[in-house]
N, C-alpha and C positions, 0 to 999 in steps of 0.2 A: 064501388065506394064504400059498400059496407065494410069490407076487409080493412081498407085504409083507415076508416073511422075507429074501426075497434084496435088498430094498431097504435093510433094516436092516443086513443083513451087509455091503453095499455102503458103506453110511455108517459102519459100525463101522472098515472097512478104511482108510477115506479119512482118517477121524479120526486111527486109530492111526499113520498115514504122516506126518501133519502133526506130531502129538505127538512122533513119533520125532527130527525135524528142528527140533524147538523147543527154543531156548537156555534152559532154567530156572534158569541159574546167576546168582547175585546181580550186579546191574549197579549200579556206583557211580553216584550222583547228586548233583550240587551242589545245595544247596538253601539260601534265605537268605529274610529277611522285611523286608518294606517298614518302615522307621522314620519316614519322613515324606515329604510330596509336595506340589509346589506348581508351578502352571504349565508342567507338563509335564517337571520336573526331580524326581527321586526319589532318596532316600538309603535306603541297603539295608545290612543288616547280615548277617552270614555269608558265604558264598562267598569264603573265604580263597584260592583258587585262580584267582581272576578275573584277567584281564588287559585292558590298555586296549584298546578297540575291541571287546570281547566282545559277542556278541548275549546278551540275557537275556529270558528268557520270563516274562510275569506271569499270573497266575491268569485275569485277563480274557481272555487271548489276544493282548494287545498285545505287540509286541517293543520292547526298549530297547537302548540301547548304552552301555558302560561309558565315561566320560570322566574320572573322577578317582578315583585309588586312595589311601585312607588306611589308617592301622593297623587302626582300630576298625571302618570302615564303607568303603562304595564309594558314589561318585555316578554316576548315569546318566540320560540322557534319553530320553524316551518318543518313539517313531516312529509314535504314533497317539493317539488320544484317552484321557484318563485316567480315564473313565467305568468303574466298577466295580473301581476299585483304592483300597484304604483302608489305613490303617496296620496291620500284622499280616499282610497278605496275601503269600501264599507267592511267591517268586521263585525261577527255576530257570536256572540257567547251562548254557550250551550247550557251552563250550571252543571254539567257533569264532569268529574274528574277523569283523567285518562284512564282507561281500561284495555285488557287485552282478553283474546278469546283463550279458555283453556278447556282441555279435555283428551279424552282418548283418542279422539279424530286427528290430534295433533302429531301423533307418534309416527314416525316414518317419513316426515314431511321436512321440506326446507322452506322457512317461511322469513319474511321480515318483521320487525320488531311490532308491527300491527296485526300481524296474524295473515297477511296477504302472501298467497304462494309464490315460490321463486324458482319450483322445480317443474313448472309446465303443467301441473295437474290443476284441477278444479279446487276452488277455494274449500278448505274444511268446514265441515258443518258442525258447530258447537252450539249448546244452549246457555253456558255459563260464561260469565267474564268476571274477570278480578282487578282491582286497581293496581297499577304498577307500584306505588308506593303504599307499603303495609308495614304496621308496627312488627318488629322482631318479638319472637316468644320471650315470655316474661321467665325468671328463674324458676318458679313453680310449675311452668309448663315444660321444663327440660329435665332431662335426666342425664347421668354422665355417659361419656362416650365409651362404649365397651365392645363394640363388634368390630371387626376388622374389616377394611376395604383393600381388597387385592387389587394390584396394579399391574403386574406381571412383569415389572421391572425389578431385578434381582437387588440392585442397589437400594432400591426404596424399601422393598417389602422386608429385607433383612436388616438393614441398618437405620432406615426412616420410615416405620410402618405407620400408616394411615389408618384411622378409625371412621366408621360413619357417623357423620354429624361434625366432622372436624373441618377447620379453614386452613388449608395448607398453601402458602405461596410458592410457585415456581417462578424463579427470578433469575435473570442471567442478560448477557449482551445480545445483541442481533445475531441471528442465525448461529446458536449454539445448542438448538434442538429443546426449546420450550415446549413448542407446539406439539412435536413428535413425542414427547413424555405423555401430555394431554391425550393425545390420540391413543397411543397405547395403552393408557388406563380405560379408555372406552372400549377399544377392541377386546380388551380382558374382560369385559362383563358380558361378553357373548354367551356363556354358561352360568351367568348368575341371574340373581332376581332384580338387579339395579337398572333403574331407568336412567338414561343418560340426556343432559342438555348441554349442547356446545353452541357458546355465544361468540361470534366473531364480530368484534368492534374495531371499525376503522382500518382492517387489513386488506391487503391487495386482493383483486379478484382471483387472481391466479393462484396464490397462496391458499385462499379460501377453498376454491374448487378442489385442490389436491387434497386438502385436510377433508373435505365433505364426502370425496369420493372414496377415501381409504375408510372413513367411518362407515359409509353405507355398503360398501364391499366386502369389509372384513369384520366389522362389529355387529352388534345387533339392532339391525335396521328397524326392526318393528318396535324396538323400545327405544330410539333415539331419537331426538327432536334438534333440528338445526336453526338457529335464530341469527340472521346474517344481516349485518350493516356494514359494507365495505367501504372502503376511503373514498369511494365517488358517490356516496349515498348522501342525502341530505343530513346537515350537522344534526339536526333534531332526532333523526333516526339512529342516529350514531351514539348520541347522548341516552337514548330512551332504550338501546338494546340490552344492556345487562339489567335493567329494571324489568324488563317485558320477559326477560329469559327467567330471571329469578320467580316472578309471579306463576309463570306456566310451570315451572319446578315445584313450586310451593304446592300446587293442586293435588300433584301425587303423594307427596310428603304428607299432607294433612290426611290423606286417604289411608295412612299407615303404610304406604310402600317407601322404598329406599332409592334415593336420587343423587345422581352425581352431576355436578353443575359446573362446566368448564367457562371461564371468562378470559377470553383472549382477544386484546389484553387490556388491563385497566389503565397503563400509561397513556395508550391512544385516548382512552376515555376521559381522562385528566386534562388532556391536551384540548380536547373539543370543549370541555367544561369553561377551560381558561380563555380558549377562543370566544365562546359566547358571552362569558362575563366581561371580557375588554370590549367587544362590540356593543354591549348594552352599557359600557360606562361603569362597571363596578370597580371599587377601589382596589388594586392590584396589591399583591402582598409578596412573600418570598417567590424568587422566580418568576414572578408576575401572575401567580396563581391566586384566586381570590381567597379569601379568609375562610370559605366553607368547603375547602377542597377535602380536608379530613374527614368532615361530617358526611361529604359526598359518599365517600366509600365505605365509613363506618357503619352508616345505616343500612347500607347494601349487605354487607358480609356478615353483620349480625344476625341475619336472618337464616343463616345456617345453622342448624341444631340438630340434636337428638330429641325428639319430643317424648313427653312422659307417655305413659301406658293409658293415661286419660284421654290424652289428645290423639291416641292412635298407635303410637310407638313409632311412627315413620322417622326417617332421617333424611337431611340434606346436607350433603358432603360439598363443599365448594372449593374449587382449585382455582384460584386468581392467577392470571400471569402478568409479569411486570418486567418492564424492559431496562436495564442498566447502561450507562455510557462507561465505556472503559472499565468495566467491573466495579464502578463506584457504588457502593451500598450505602452510602452516607447521604445520597442526594435526598432531595425532598420526597418525592413520591415514594420511591423505594423503602424510606424510613418510615413514612407514615403506614404504608401497607404491612411491613414487617411488625409494627407495633398493634395492628388490629388482628393479624393472624396466629395462627397457634403454632407456627413454625414456617419454615421455609427450605425449599430446595434450590440451592444456588448453583447455577451452571459456570463453569469456569473456561473462558475462551482457550486458554492453554492447553487444557486437557483434550478440549474438542479439536484443536489443531494437531496435537499429537494422535489423534485417533482414538483416543479414549471416549467410546459412546455407548451410553449417555454420560456428558461429561461432568458429573457430580462431583463437587468438591466437598466430601464428607467431613472435613473441618469446619466449614462456615454453614453446613446444613444441619437443621435439627427438627424434630418432631416432638412438641411438647406433651401431647396426649395420647398419641398413636401407639408408644411403647406398651401401654396397659391393654391394647387390644390385640396384640399379635399373638397369633395361635401358639400354643406351648412349645408344639413340636418344632416351629421355626425359629422361636425365641432361644431354645435349648441350644440349637446348633449355630445360631448366629451371635450369642452373647458376647462372645470375645472377638467376633470377627470386625467390628469397627475399631475397637482399639489396637490389634493387631496390624490392621492394615494401615491405620494411622502411624504406627511406629514403624513401619516398613517404608511409607513415603518420607520419613524423617530420615531414616537410615540411607535411603536411596540417593539423597542428596549428597551426604559426606562421599559415598563410594564414586561420585563422579570426579572427586580430586585425584583419584589414582592411588591412594594409600594401600597398605596391606589391612586386612581384616581377618577375625579370627574365624574359626568353624560355625561358632554359635551365631554370630551375626551372619554369615553366609547363609546358613539354613533360614534364618528369618527373612532375609531378601529373596530366596529362592522360593519360601512359600508364598511372600507378598506378590511376587510377580504372578503366580498362579491365581491367587484370590482376584488381582487386577483383571486377569484373563477371564475369569468367571463373572465378573461384573460388566464385561463387554456384551454388547446384546444388539444384533440387528434391529432395525427400524420394523415396526408392524409385526414383530415375532414375540409377543408376550409369553412368559413362561408359567405354567400351573404352579400352584402351591407345592403340589409333590415333586415337581421337576426341580424346583429351587432347592426343596429340602434333600433329595438327593444328590445335587451337584455339590450342595455345600457339607453334606456327610463325606463325599469322596475326599473333598479337600481337608475337613477337619481330621480324618482317619490317616492322612497322608498317603493315600493310595496314588496320588499324582505326582508326588514328589521325585521320584526316580524317572519320569517321562518329562520329555520337551514341554514347554510352556504351550506349545500349539496343540498338545494333547487335550488341553481343557476344552477348547470349542469343539474338537472332535467328541470328548465325551458328552458335551452337552447335546449335540446332536443325536448322537447313538442312544442316549437316554430316553428318546421319545418313544422307540419301539419297545424298550425294556419295559416302561412303565405302561404301555397300552397291551404287553403281554405277559410276560412272567409275573411282574408285578403289579398287576392290575389291581388285585384285590387290596394290596397295601396301599396303593396309590389312592382308591375311594377312601380309605380308612383317614389318610394324611388330609385329603380335600375336605373331609367332614369334621376337621379339627381333633381327631384323637391322637393322643400320645402313643408313641411307638413302646411297646414292652420290650424287655431284653431279648427274648426270641425273635420279634420282628426286626429289632434294630440289626440282630446279628445275620437276620435273612438278607436285610437290605445291604449291609457290608460284603456279605459273600456274593451276592450278585452283582455288586460294583466292582469287587475285586476281580470276578470272572471276565467283566466288560473290559476293564482296564487292561488285561492280561492279552486281549484281542487287537490292542493298538499296533499298527502295521509297524514293524521293526523297520529303522531306517529313516522315518519321516520325522520332520519336525526340528532336526539338527540337535544342537548342543542342550542338554537337560536345562542349562542356567540361561539359556538364551531368552 
């Protein structure tokens, strides 16, 4: 009995101690109820103190986020399944705006917009959270874009160069290689210091799986984060995905690091926004989109910047992707995004169907700030490339009529065909800067003019061994951004000429083919 008495006494003492520290004072609680719900969108009455972006908790345990505030009710999107939620269900306000976890623990992971794992591994442990909506850096907090961002795609790096801190739109019809260019840009960062964040918004699960597998197997897995909200995810998660990915990327940028953010794609994000707005009875505008659809993306893309040295000097480069219908660049969402970004890379369906991959239309593509960041050694060899290639495309159209052409025009066409072959590039095989410089030097010097067009792809493959062997020291200097002296250029051209002489005779057919 004595042991039992001692046990009861200890229990009573511990209970008294806990009760003494327990706050039994009344606690305020925001409580509302569900008026109506449909397709992941809920109308709630009550909660007069609710704010935009606030997290709500439903009786089923699912979270929601406020997106519309009216006098009598509020509209929110669910961040999960709506099972168990009916009209009259209780809704509790948290008083906290939506935040996402950030930190190094996220790198190498595949997560949903809330930071929950989708790769079968334990949830990442992070100590810091950031709100999804953050003010873009002011003018005094930015500095000019001066550092190049290498994508590994010759057509982009030579004619449409990108800089760290730039916003460049990738736009084109379905199945023209938009995601492929973005994935190649990530894979190209395997030997750089750039952290990559890939956000899949409203994409099919199979397409997302292919892109994520390619990134994790070929790219810098330990410096890449994938934020995924597929087409079968809740509408709220799809709406949240680009903002969550941007906040996660900003964590590294504000720490002085360089980040590449891919948003794939914002056309589907705009469609989700339209769906939510119509279900919440917001006034429709052009193409049934609500009036704030421009602000929807401008406040997101303005967060891309090259920060000043006082802010750490980091950069956030954003490559949003948009889809067109039948190549129509004048439709609502494409024109909005073109006006927000610093240029666009337009993919032409006709070129894609003809086998020109990547199918970049250089006439309709532009990079407004990246030209200042291009490495001098690459700028010098490609400064006349775009103009000459555009002239070739124009001349080639006239040759299809079968008329006679002079020798000078024929030489321009032959050179243009070799330039086009040089711009061809297999998927998941980005080229280093040294590789691109060497290939363009061979074209510029006319070393491939006497060989068939097929020799260009042969030369591109053979250059890998040459640059890692005989020209390894020169390749390292090019990668570091050094300009070539006359002696180094002579050495490079000599090695390229020797390489071209090794081309197997009799292969590739006619030199003009």
